[in-house]
NUTI-173990 format. One record per residue: residue in three letters; residue number from 0; x, y, z of N, C-alpha, C in turn. Coordinates in Angstrom, 2 decimals. Atoms other than C-alpha are relative to their C-alpha. Example, Ala and Ser with C-alpha at 12.3 -4.5 7.8 and 13.67 -1.06 7.14 Angstrom:
REM NUTI-173990
[ALA,0,[0.89,-1.19,0.00],[12.30,-4.50,7.80],[0.90,1.20,0.00]];
[SER,1,[-0.82,-1.19,-0.06],[13.67,-1.06,7.14],[-0.77,1.09,0.73]];
END
This chain:
REM NUTI-173990
[MET,0,[0.23,-1.36,-0.44],[9.17,-10.83,0.30],[-0.61,0.79,-1.16]];
[LYS,1,[0.64,-0.86,0.98],[6.90,-8.39,-1.53],[0.13,1.44,0.47]];
[GLN,2,[-0.15,-1.41,-0.35],[7.44,-4.64,-1.66],[-0.74,0.87,-1.00]];
[ALA,3,[0.68,-0.97,0.84],[5.59,-1.65,-3.00],[0.45,1.41,0.37]];
[LYS,4,[-0.19,-1.43,-0.22],[6.32,2.02,-3.44],[-1.38,0.60,0.15]];
[VAL,5,[1.27,-0.66,-0.25],[3.52,4.14,-2.05],[0.15,1.47,-0.37]];
[TYR,6,[-0.06,-1.38,0.49],[2.89,7.44,-3.81],[-1.18,0.80,0.53]];
[MET,7,[1.03,-0.95,-0.41],[0.96,10.44,-2.52],[0.08,1.17,-0.98]];
[HIS,8,[0.00,-1.05,1.03],[-0.02,12.89,-5.28],[1.20,-0.15,-0.93]];
[ASP,9,[-1.10,0.32,0.92],[2.56,11.21,-7.57],[1.40,0.24,0.57]];
[LYS,10,[-1.31,-0.14,-0.65],[5.37,11.77,-5.03],[0.25,-1.25,0.83]];
[LEU,11,[-0.33,1.17,-0.80],[7.15,8.77,-3.54],[-0.05,0.37,1.47]];
[ALA,12,[0.19,-0.32,-1.40],[6.04,8.78,0.07],[0.53,-1.07,0.96]];
[ALA,13,[-0.32,1.07,-0.95],[6.77,5.37,1.58],[0.24,-1.32,-0.72]];
[ILE,14,[-0.17,1.37,0.48],[7.64,1.72,1.16],[-0.84,-0.91,0.90]];
[LEU,15,[0.79,1.00,-0.70],[5.24,-1.06,2.11],[0.62,-1.37,-0.31]];
[THR,16,[-0.66,1.30,0.16],[6.77,-4.51,2.68],[-0.80,-1.08,0.71]];
[GLU,17,[0.52,1.20,-0.66],[5.38,-7.95,3.41],[1.12,-1.03,0.01]];
[ASP,18,[-1.00,1.06,-0.12],[7.81,-10.57,4.72],[-0.51,-1.05,0.98]];
[GLU,19,[0.42,1.09,-0.89],[7.73,-13.62,7.00],[-0.45,0.49,1.37]];
[ASN,20,[0.39,-0.57,-1.30],[7.22,-11.32,10.03],[-1.26,0.84,-0.07]];
[GLY,21,[1.21,-0.81,0.13],[4.19,-9.49,8.65],[0.19,1.15,-0.97]];
[PHE,22,[0.00,-1.17,0.87],[3.73,-6.06,7.11],[0.75,1.15,0.68]];
[HIS,23,[-0.79,-1.11,-0.50],[5.97,-3.01,7.46],[-0.24,1.20,-0.92]];
[PHE,24,[0.23,-1.23,0.75],[5.33,0.57,6.39],[0.96,1.05,0.53]];
[GLU,25,[-0.96,-1.03,-0.42],[7.98,3.29,6.43],[0.02,1.14,-1.00]];
[TYR,26,[-0.07,-1.19,0.84],[7.90,6.83,5.12],[1.44,0.23,-0.47]];
[GLU,27,[-1.30,-0.38,0.54],[10.78,7.93,2.91],[0.47,1.27,0.72]];
[LYS,28,[-0.54,-1.18,-0.70],[13.06,10.42,4.69],[-0.16,1.27,-0.84]];
[SER,29,[0.13,-1.17,0.88],[12.99,12.75,1.68],[-1.44,0.51,-0.03]];
[TYR,30,[1.41,-0.41,-0.03],[9.18,12.77,1.80],[-0.32,0.71,1.32]];
[LEU,31,[0.24,-0.62,-1.31],[9.13,13.57,5.53],[0.58,1.40,0.09]];
[GLU,32,[-0.65,-1.32,-0.03],[11.42,16.55,4.89],[-0.75,1.05,-0.81]];
[LYS,33,[0.75,-0.96,0.82],[8.98,18.16,2.44],[-0.96,0.80,0.87]];
[SER,34,[0.89,-0.87,-0.79],[7.02,21.09,3.80],[-1.48,-0.34,-0.24]];
[ASP,35,[1.39,0.32,0.31],[3.85,19.84,2.10],[-0.32,-1.49,0.19]];
[ALA,36,[0.22,1.42,-0.23],[4.14,16.21,3.27],[-1.31,-0.23,0.74]];
[GLU,37,[1.27,0.38,-0.62],[0.80,14.63,4.14],[0.07,-1.47,0.38]];
[PRO,38,[0.04,1.42,-0.31],[0.18,11.36,5.93],[-0.83,-0.76,-1.03]];
[ILE,39,[0.75,0.86,0.91],[-1.05,8.51,3.75],[-1.40,-0.23,0.56]];
[SER,40,[1.25,0.28,-0.70],[-3.78,7.91,6.32],[0.09,0.58,1.40]];
[LEU,41,[-0.01,-0.45,-1.40],[-4.83,9.23,9.72],[0.52,-1.09,0.92]];
[THR,42,[-0.49,1.11,-0.81],[-3.93,5.78,11.02],[1.50,-0.24,-0.19]];
[LEU,43,[-1.45,0.09,0.24],[-0.36,6.17,9.63],[0.58,1.41,-0.02]];
[PRO,44,[-0.51,-1.37,-0.03],[0.72,9.63,10.79],[1.48,0.08,-0.37]];
[LEU,45,[-1.40,-0.22,0.40],[4.01,11.10,9.59],[0.93,-0.22,1.19]];
[LYS,46,[-1.06,0.21,-1.00],[6.95,9.76,11.61],[1.11,-0.81,-0.65]];
[GLU,47,[-1.16,0.69,0.56],[10.41,8.36,10.96],[0.01,-1.49,0.32]];
[LYS,48,[-0.03,1.40,-0.43],[9.82,5.09,12.79],[-0.90,-0.87,-0.90]];
[GLN,49,[0.75,0.97,0.81],[8.61,2.04,10.84],[-1.22,-0.50,0.76]];
[TYR,50,[1.20,0.62,-0.54],[5.08,0.75,11.43],[0.06,-1.49,-0.32]];
[ASP,51,[0.00,1.45,0.19],[4.72,-3.02,11.86],[-1.36,-0.57,0.37]];
[SER,52,[1.28,0.63,-0.26],[1.66,-5.26,11.76],[0.05,-1.46,-0.46]];
[LYS,53,[0.09,1.41,0.41],[0.89,-8.98,11.56],[-0.95,-0.16,-1.20]];
[VAL,54,[0.95,0.03,1.12],[-1.94,-8.24,9.07],[0.18,1.27,-0.82]];
[ILE,55,[-0.13,-1.18,0.85],[-2.13,-5.81,6.17],[-0.68,1.20,0.69]];
[PHE,56,[0.54,-1.20,-0.64],[-2.75,-2.26,7.40],[-1.39,0.28,-0.57]];
[PRO,57,[1.37,-0.21,0.47],[-6.48,-1.45,7.22],[-0.13,1.01,-1.14]];
[PHE,58,[0.07,-0.99,1.08],[-5.88,1.60,5.01],[0.25,-0.67,-1.35]];
[PHE,59,[-0.34,0.66,1.27],[-4.26,-0.55,2.30],[-1.02,-1.07,-0.36]];
[ASP,60,[1.04,0.99,0.25],[-6.82,-3.32,2.68],[-1.25,0.68,-0.58]];
[GLY,61,[1.15,-0.75,0.50],[-9.48,-0.67,2.05],[0.14,0.46,-1.44]];
[LEU,62,[-0.22,-0.38,1.40],[-7.91,0.20,-1.32],[-0.35,-1.12,-0.97]];
[ILE,63,[0.24,1.18,0.85],[-8.49,-3.32,-2.64],[-1.46,-0.02,-0.44]];
[PRO,64,[1.39,0.05,0.48],[-11.57,-3.63,-4.86],[-0.79,-1.13,0.67]];
[GLU,65,[0.88,1.00,-0.61],[-14.55,-5.63,-3.66],[-0.99,-0.52,-1.03]];
[GLY,66,[1.11,0.50,0.80],[-17.36,-7.68,-5.12],[0.42,-0.49,-1.38]];
[TRP,67,[-0.21,0.48,1.37],[-17.56,-8.30,-8.86],[1.33,0.47,-0.57]];
[LEU,68,[-1.27,-0.50,0.51],[-14.51,-6.12,-9.56],[1.17,-0.83,0.53]];
[LEU,69,[-1.03,0.87,-0.57],[-12.37,-8.20,-7.20],[-0.04,-1.37,-0.67]];
[ASP,70,[0.14,1.31,0.69],[-13.74,-11.39,-8.80],[0.67,0.04,-1.37]];
[ILE,71,[-0.60,-0.13,1.33],[-12.68,-10.15,-12.25],[1.53,0.06,0.11]];
[ALA,72,[-1.45,-0.12,-0.18],[-9.19,-9.19,-11.01],[0.61,-1.35,0.37]];
[GLN,73,[-0.53,1.30,-0.42],[-8.68,-12.55,-9.30],[-0.01,-0.99,-1.16]];
[LYS,74,[0.10,0.94,1.13],[-9.82,-14.45,-12.39],[1.01,0.34,-1.09]];
[ASN,75,[-0.88,-0.41,1.09],[-7.84,-12.42,-14.95],[1.48,-0.13,0.34]];
[TRP,76,[-1.40,0.06,-0.40],[-4.59,-12.28,-12.97],[0.34,-1.27,0.78]];
[LYS,77,[-0.19,1.25,-0.74],[-5.05,-15.68,-11.31],[0.58,0.26,1.40]];
[LEU,78,[-0.46,-0.40,-1.33],[-4.67,-14.12,-7.86],[-0.59,-0.89,1.08]];
[ASN,79,[0.46,0.74,-1.16],[-4.92,-16.03,-4.61],[-0.88,0.93,0.84]];
[PRO,80,[0.89,-0.90,-0.74],[-7.95,-14.55,-2.78],[0.44,0.30,1.43]];
[THR,81,[-0.47,-0.26,-1.36],[-6.14,-14.80,0.57],[1.30,0.81,0.04]];
[ASP,82,[-1.26,-0.76,0.06],[-2.97,-12.98,-0.61],[-0.32,1.47,-0.25]];
[ARG,83,[0.44,-1.40,0.10],[-4.02,-9.40,0.12],[1.09,0.91,-0.58]];
[MET,84,[-1.09,-0.83,0.52],[-0.59,-7.93,-0.68],[0.09,-0.14,-1.52]];
[GLU,85,[-0.06,0.22,1.45],[-0.54,-9.50,-4.15],[-1.18,0.68,-0.69]];
[ILE,86,[1.17,-0.67,0.57],[-4.06,-8.24,-4.82],[0.21,1.50,-0.01]];
[LEU,87,[-0.30,-1.43,-0.08],[-3.03,-4.76,-3.66],[0.96,0.41,-1.10]];
[LEU,88,[-1.03,-0.33,0.99],[0.03,-4.78,-5.93],[-0.57,-0.01,-1.42]];
[LYS,89,[0.52,0.14,1.36],[-1.96,-5.84,-9.00],[-1.16,0.95,-0.30]];
[THR,90,[1.22,-0.76,0.26],[-5.10,-3.74,-8.55],[0.05,1.48,0.40]];
[CYS,91,[0.02,-1.36,-0.55],[-4.04,-0.47,-6.90],[1.08,0.91,-0.57]];
[GLN,92,[-0.99,-0.88,0.62],[-1.58,1.07,-9.33],[-0.60,1.34,-0.39]];
[ASP,93,[0.68,-1.24,0.40],[-4.14,3.67,-10.37],[-1.30,0.12,0.78]];
[CYS,94,[1.15,-0.08,-0.89],[-6.46,4.12,-7.41],[-0.73,1.33,-0.16]];
[ILE,95,[0.72,-1.26,-0.12],[-9.15,6.72,-7.03],[0.57,0.72,1.22]];
[GLY,96,[-0.54,-0.75,-1.11],[-7.74,9.46,-4.83],[1.48,0.31,-0.16]];
[ALA,97,[-1.38,-0.50,0.03],[-4.27,10.68,-3.95],[1.06,-1.07,0.07]];
[VAL,98,[-0.99,1.05,-0.24],[-2.57,7.35,-3.19],[0.04,-0.99,-1.16]];
[SER,99,[-0.16,1.08,0.98],[-1.17,4.88,-5.71],[1.12,-0.92,0.48]];
[ILE,100,[-0.93,1.04,-0.42],[0.82,1.68,-5.29],[0.73,-0.54,-1.22]];
[LYS,101,[-0.81,0.55,1.09],[3.67,0.50,-7.53],[0.85,-1.14,0.54]];
[GLU,102,[-0.78,1.16,-0.44],[5.22,-2.95,-7.18],[1.49,0.24,-0.26]];
[ILE,103,[-1.45,-0.09,0.15],[8.97,-3.02,-6.62],[0.48,-1.33,-0.57]];
END
């Protein structure tokens, strides 16, 4: 099982998990209670219920670098090119934009 903390503007917003059943995304209750809470993505609106998917959520897949930058990351960290969650955990700690990912 792999897990990540998902931050929005440096505030813990959610937990992303990959297990034998697929991917799961759930907002933190404390984040949902904030008056300035924003959804991570339009495809993951704010709600208390967990989101489930057999494949990595497109929003998170879109954060993963592409092309030569992905090649460098895979070579330097010896990452499996088919393990999208591992690539996300290693390459998206300091993303461009409001969202960042921290491995648990």
